[in-house]
C-alpha positions in Angstrom: 148.9 245.5 88.6 150.5 244.1 85.5 151.5 240.5 85.6 155.3 239.8 85.8 156.7 238.1 82.7 157.8 234.5 83.2 161.5 233.7 82.9 162.5 231.8 79.8 163.0 228.0 80.3 166.4 227.2 81.8 169.1 226.1 79.4 169.7 223.1 81.7 173.6 223.6 81.4 175.3 220.2 81.2 172.2 218.2 82.1 172.6 215.8 79.5 176.3 215.0 80.2 176.2 215.7 84.1 178.9 218.3 83.6 178.0 220.4 86.5 178.1 219.8 90.3 175.2 220.0 92.8 176.0 223.7 93.6 175.6 224.8 90.0 172.4 222.6 89.6 170.9 224.5 92.6 172.0 227.8 91.1 170.4 227.0 87.8 167.3 225.8 89.7 166.8 229.3 91.2 167.3 231.1 87.8 163.6 231.9 87.5 163.6 233.6 90.8 166.8 235.6 89.8 164.9 236.7 86.8 161.9 237.8 88.8 164.2 239.8 91.2 166.0 241.4 88.3 162.7 242.2 86.5 161.5 244.0 89.5 164.7 245.9 89.7 165.1 246.9 86.2 161.5 246.8 84.9 162.6 245.1 81.7 162.3 241.4 80.7 165.3 241.8 78.5 167.4 243.3 81.1 166.3 240.7 83.6 167.1 237.8 81.3 170.6 239.4 80.7 171.3 239.6 84.4 170.2 236.0 85.1 172.3 234.7 82.3 175.4 236.6 83.4 174.9 235.3 86.9 174.7 231.6 85.6 177.9 232.4 83.5 179.7 233.6 86.6 178.6 230.5 88.5 179.9 228.3 85.8 183.2 230.1 85.8 183.4 229.9 89.6 182.6 226.2 89.6 185.3 225.4 86.9 187.9 227.7 88.7 187.8 225.7 91.9 
């Protein structure tokens, strides 16, 4: 069985300025797992990365919206 590609390193959103709350930190922490799930679903590292980034963007939006 082919080895699953590894998720790119997290962008660590706001880490240097502490801009995100604990919920978003936890979400960004599971990003590699999201990538793995998406990769198994779509079979493409590019598609999986796109899905993981979109989910992080939604989490950022939701955390800022209240």
